[in-house]
N, C-alpha and C positions, 0 to 999 in steps of 0.2 A: 846765687846760681839759678839760672832759669831752667825750668823743667821742660823738656822736649816731649811733644806728643807725636807719636809715630802714626802717620796716616798713610795707609797703603794706597797706591794709585788705583783709581777705578772703584773705590769703595763708596764714593759719594758722601763721605762724612765730612763734617766741618771741623777745622782745628779749634774753633771757639766753643762748640757745644759737644757734649758727649753723644754718642750714637744712641738712637732710640732703643728702648728695651721693650720687646713684646712679651707679654705674659699670657697665660691661657685664659685669663679673664677679659682680655682686651677683645671685644667683639664689635662688629660694626653696628651702628644704631639701627633699631628696628624701623620698618617702613612707616608705622604710624607716628613715630617721633619725628621723622623727616617731614611727613605731611603736616603734622601739627605745627612744626616750626615754619614751614612755608605759609600755612594759613595765617599764623600770627603776623608774619611779616607783611603779607598781602593785606590783612585787615588793618594794620597800623598805617600802611601807606594809603589805603582807600579812605580811612577815617580822617587822615590829614587833609585829603582833597575835599571830602564832604565838609569838614569843619571850616574850610576856607569860604564856603558858600553861606552867607548869613541868612539868606532866605530859607535854606534847608534847616538851619539851627532854630529859626523861629517856628517852623512847622514841627520839628521834633519836640520843642518845648511845649507847644500846644497839645501834642499827642500825649506827652508824659503827664501834663495837667489833667487831661480827661481820664487817663489811666488811673491816676490817684483818686479822681472823683468816683470812678467805678468801684474802687476798693473800699472807699470810705464807709459805706453803709455796713459792711461786715464788721468793721472795727467799732463803729458807733453802737451797733446793737449788741455786740459781744461784751463791750465794756459797760453797758448799762446807761450810757449817756443818752441814748434814744430808747424810747419805749415803743414797741411795735404796734401797740394799740393806738398810738397817736401818729407815729411816723411811717407806718407801713404805706407803701405808695398806692395800694389798691383799697384796702379795708381800714386803714388808719384814719381816725377822725379827731378833730380838736374838740375836747369836751367843754371847754369854756371860751367859745368864740366871742369876739366883741359884739355888743348889742347896741341898738339905737332905739330910743323911745320915740314912738310916732303915734299920732292921733288918727283913729279910724273915722273916715268921712265918706260921704256919697260922691262928692266931687272934689277932686284935688285942686287946691289953689297954691299950695306951697309944697313942692315934692320933697323938700328937705325935712319937713316936720309932719307931713300927712301921708296916709296910705289909703288906697281905695278899699272899700268894704268888700267888693267882689274878689279882690286879690287875697284878702284875709281869709275868705271862705275856701279858697283853693289851696292855701298854704297849710299843710298838715302840721307845721311846727306851732301854729297858733290855735288855742282852744276854740271850739265851735260856739262857745257861750258869749263871745265878744260881740258887742253891739256898737252902733255908730256913736261916736263921742268918747268911747273908751280909749285909754292909752295902752299900747302894747309894746313889748320889747321884741324887736326884729333882729335875729342873729345876722351879723354882717358877714356873709359868705358870698363871694370870695373875699377874704380879709387881706388887707395890705401887709407888707412885711413888718415884722416886729421882732423882738428879742427871742421869741420862741420859734418863729418861723421866718427865717432870714429872707426868703423869697415869697412870703405870703402863703395863702391857701387857695385851692381851686374852688369852683362853685359847690363842690360836695364836701368841703372842709378838710381836704387832704393836703399834706405838705408838699409844696411845689419843688423845693430843693431835694427832697427824697425821691420824687418822681424823676427829677433831672439826673440824679446819681444812678438810679436804676436804668434809666434810658441810656446812659453811657455804657452800661454793661451789655445791653441789647445791641448797641451800635458796634461795639468791639467784636462781640460774638458773630454777628452777621457779616461784618466786613472781613474779618480774618478767615472765616469758613468759606465765604464766597471767593476770596482771593486764593486760597489753597486749591479749591476745586478748579479754578481758572488755570492756575499755574500747571497743575498736573496734567490737565487735558490739553491745553494749548502747547505746552512743551513737547508732549508725546506726539500730538497730531502734527505739529510743525516739523519735528525731527524725522518722523516716519515719511511724511510727504516729500521732504527734501531729499531723503536718502533713496527712496525707491522711485519716485517720480511716476510717470505713466498714468494709468487709469486711476490708481489709488490717489495720486496727487490731485488729479482733475476732480474727483469726487469730493474730497475734503475742501478744496478751494471754491468749488461752486456752492457747497453748503455754507461756507463762510460768507461768500458774496450775497447769498439769500438772506442770512441773518443780519447782515449789515444794512440791507435795504429796508427791512422791516423795523419801524420805530421801536426802540428798546422798552420804553414805558408802556406803549400800547400792548405789547405782548404780555407784560406783567399784569396789566389791568384785566385783559381777557382771561388769562389763566387764573387770576385771583377771583374773578367773578364765577368761574366754573367750578373750581375746586376750593376746599377749605385750606387756606394757606396758613401755616405756622412759620415761625421765624427760620427754622432750619430748612424748611421746604423752599422758602424764598432764597436762602443762601445757595442751595444746590442749583435752583433754576438760573439764578444769575451767573453762577459758575459755569454752567453748561452753555448758556448763551454767549458768554464772553470767551469761554475756552474754544468753542467751535467757530467763533466769529472772527472779528478783526485781529484779536491778539494772536490767533494761530497763523494768520498771514504774516504778521510782523516777525514772529519767531521762526517761521519757515525761511524767511529771507536770511536771517542770521544763521540758520542751520545750513543753508546752501553755501555760505561763505566758509563754514567749518568743514563741510564735506570735501572740499578740494584741497585741504591742508595736507602736507606730506605725511604727518603722523597717522592720518586715516588710511592713506594708501599703504603705509608700512604695516598697519594692523591687518589690512586686507591680504597683503602678500604673505604675512606670517600665518595665515590660516584662521584669522578671527571670524566668527560667525557674524551675520548681520545684526542679531540682537546684541552681541557683545560690542560691536562697533557703535551702535546707536546709543546704548545705555552707558557705555564706559567712556566714549570719546566725544560723541556729538552732544548729547544732552548736558553733560557737565559744563561744556563751553557755551551752551545757550542759557544756562540758569541765571547768570547775572542779569541778562535782559529780562528774563522771566520775573525776577524779583522786582525789577523796575515797574513792570506792568501790574504787579500785585498792588502797588500803591494806588494806581488809577482805578483798579477794580473796587478797592474799598470805598473810594469816593462814590462810585456809581451805585454800589450796594446801599450805602447809607441814604443817599438821595432817593433811591427807589423805595426803600422801606418807609421813609417819611411820607412819600406821595400815596403809597397804598394804605398806610395807617390813617391818613387824613380822609381817604375815600371810604374807610371802613371795610377794606378787603383783606385785612390781615388779622389773624387770630393770635394776638400777642397780649401778654399781661400788662405791660406798660412800655411805652416808647415815646420818643420825642414827637413823632407824628401823631400819636394818639392824644398827647397833651394839647396839641393845636386843634385836633378834631373836637375835643370836649369843649374847648373855648368857643369854637365856631357853633357847635350845636346848642350851646347855652346862650348864644346871641352876643358874645363879647368880642368877636373878631373885628367888628366895625365900630367899636366904641372909642377908637383912638388911643390916647395915652392914659385914659382913666384907669384901665385895668392892664397896665403894661406887663405885670408880672405873670399873666396868663399866656402871653404871646412871645415876648422877647427872649426869655431864657431858653425855651425850646428851639425857637427859630434861630437864635444866635448860635446855639450849640450845633445844630446841623450845618450851619454855614462855616463855623470855625473848624470843626473837625474834618469836613470835606476839604476845605482850603488847606488844612495842615497836611493831610496825606498827599494832596496834589503838589504842595511846595516841597515835601520830602522827595516825592517822585522826580520833580524837576532837578533837585540837587543831585539825586542819584544818577540822573541822566549824564551829568557832567563827569561822574565817576566811571560809569559803565561804557559810555559812548566814546570811542577813541578820538573821534573828530572834535569833541568838545572838551576832552580831558586836558587839564593844564599840566604841562611837563615841568 
């Protein structure tokens, strides 16, 4: 005998399923849960698009490598693998450097086995009692790579690998801080200029044109020569120059496209204030493009720091540019490949991390830019 289910007309119930039962505990999900779900879905979709770009993945891999390199000194010092007296990037010294036995002479005939007496008198590592004909042990600094120092030591006997790791910290700190300052200023200036227009827009855009015309590195050199520059000072200056410069013009064009959207008109009709419309509707829709330009700002900041450190215009404890400056001041810059560990690690690090952020930015462009996005 088949059981009959009585369904009243107009009730909307299905004869196959029982009608839903509403309990007092059944409440609609909160707004933050909805937003979190939308964010997760959007992030998963954008990550899929980013992952399809192999160039972006290569750049991201290089950035992760340098991030691990920046964290490594903390772990090595905390676990006791490294001794700060030897591996500190500034005051650490190798206590037992390799030595080379050479004969003191008045006139050198064999540079590999002889050393000039006048040089011996100027070297405070050699006793003053040495005479011509004596054999002396000359510490070999900079020393080539060995099992204790994987990238060798610099002319002062300090570990190059430790300097490279601490230089990565300085690069990340500088790049991220400069990028954040740039994004905050450029997004705010671009959105306000696009929304209000008029004299305010003209002022900000003419200021941006002026900053674009002046060479970026020249401004940094002049400011560094006048004021005492520290790393965070440089980050703020780069952020200000980029935020009020070309990035503001690009973000303003994006804000103009958002300004004419129907939801902005609806917010205005509903009585939303100017500040509410700018910070609730315009800026959130401009932020994806802002994060794209963060990557390019990091590249400019790292290259600017390397140039200023090489010129001696930056007060920083250790950085990649400072490593190259030391090699230049000690006369090793034009020695070719003989002292490669003094030049190539720092120079290659600046090149690789700058290229990595640029590649990630190019990959993000395909995610953010609707004209380049793969459907």
